[in-house]
C-alpha positions as semicolon CSV with decimal commas, in nm:
position;residue;x (nm);y (nm);z (nm)
1;X;1,644;-1,707;0,876
2;X;1,294;-1,763;0,731
3;X;1,182;-1,517;0,440
4;X;0,851;-1,323;0,443
5;X;0,643;-1,360;0,145
6;X;0,524;-1,034;-0,016
7;X;0,325;-0,986;-0,335
8;X;0,412;-0,858;-0,680
9;X;0,124;-0,656;-0,838
10;X;0,053;-0,544;-1,193
11;X;-0,180;-0,266;-1,208
12;X;-0,352;0,006;-1,416
13;X;-0,355;0,349;-1,289
14;X;-0,600;0,612;-1,402
15;X;-0,716;0,385;-1,706
16;X;-0,377;0,412;-1,885
17;X;-0,041;0,379;-1,696
18;X;0,048;0,028;-1,596
19;X;0,278;-0,010;-1,278
20;X;0,465;-0,307;-1,157
21;X;0,523;-0,303;-0,767
22;X;0,660;-0,558;-0,539
23;X;0,677;-0,604;-0,147
24;X;0,544;-0,361;0,113
25;X;0,453;-0,106;-0,176
26;X;0,240;-0,416;-0,349
27;X;0,083;-0,482;-0,025
28;X;0,004;-0,117;0,054
29;X;-0,141;-0,063;-0,283
30;X;-0,354;-0,386;-0,265
31;X;-0,475;-0,261;0,092
32;X;-0,581;0,070;-0,033
33;X;-0,785;-0,096;-0,341
34;X;-0,942;-0,334;-0,086
35;X;-1,033;-0,079;0,180
36;X;-1,169;0,179;-0,074
37;X;-1,331;0,469;0,066
38;X;-1,249;0,372;0,428
39;X;-0,871;0,429;0,357
40;X;-0,585;0,299;0,509
41;X;-0,362;0,372;0,826
42;X;-0,078;0,182;0,960
43;X;-0,282;-0,008;1,187
44;X;-0,487;-0,168;0,896
45;X;-0,209;-0,427;0,810
46;X;-0,181;-0,782;0,890
47;X;0,108;-0,878;1,134
48;X;0,099;-0,522;1,317
49;X;0,156;-0,164;1,236
50;X;0,324;-0,048;0,901
51;X;0,558;0,168;1,048
52;X;0,699;0,291;0,735
53;X;0,376;0,337;0,550
54;X;0,461;0,700;0,452
55;X;0,739;0,585;0,278
56;X;0,530;0,323;0,088
57;X;0,292;0,571;0,001
58;X;0,540;0,814;-0,121
59;X;0,684;0,534;-0,355
60;X;0,334;0,470;-0,501
61;X;0,270;0,839;-0,547
62;X;0,614;0,832;-0,761
63;X;0,470;0,538;-0,966
64;X;0,170;0,773;-1,046
65;X;-0,095;0,668;-0,798
66;X;-0,307;0,942;-0,657
67;X;-0,322;0,917;-0,274
68;X;-0,475;1,178;-0,042
69;X;-0,353;1,216;0,319
70;X;-0,601;1,285;0,582
71;X;-0,488;1,345;0,940
72;X;-0,673;1,141;1,227
73;X;-0,663;1,259;1,586
74;X;-0,659;1,008;1,866
75;X;-0,572;1,009;2,233
76;X;-0,204;1,103;2,247
77;X;-0,161;1,263;1,895
78;X;-0,263;1,195;1,525
79;X;-0,174;0,981;1,233
80;X;-0,231;0,973;0,870
81;X;-0,518;0,786;0,694
82;X;-0,457;0,765;0,309
83;X;-0,730;0,754;0,025
84;X;-0,690;0,686;-0,324
85;X;-0,771;0,961;-0,567
86;X;-0,708;0,781;-0,882
87;X;-0,883;0,474;-0,999
88;X;-0,660;0,182;-0,960
89;X;-0,741;-0,154;-1,164
90;X;-0,544;-0,473;-1,038
91;X;-0,437;-0,685;-1,337
92;X;-0,250;-0,949;-1,165
93;X;-0,101;-1,044;-0,822
94;X;0,164;-1,297;-0,772
95;X;0,187;-1,398;-0,405
96;X;0,494;-1,612;-0,440
97;X;0,744;-1,320;-0,419
98;X;1,004;-1,360;-0,139
99;X;1,174;-1,057;-0,032
100;X;1,322;-0,936;0,296
101;X;1,411;-1,144;0,593
102;X;1,190;-1,188;0,897
103;X;1,331;-1,080;1,235
């Protein structure tokens, strides 16, 4: 089976703490930084919805990244939109990390 490529990210959080994350957590962090004040929902990811986005947000919070959850209503319910509440500076990105298997 082919392997999907996910980034490795080195980032500085709140001007002092340096974190290293890989895989979908890294992709989520990069997307949060890229989208800025627009925030991120599960539908904002390439290749389709990020079904476990809440889990990736949980992991990033555990690394010290401040993230606020806002509820957005739509036709059949609601979903979360996530916004950074701490400054995050991306130091380095390595797009060559191979993790997980494609279905």
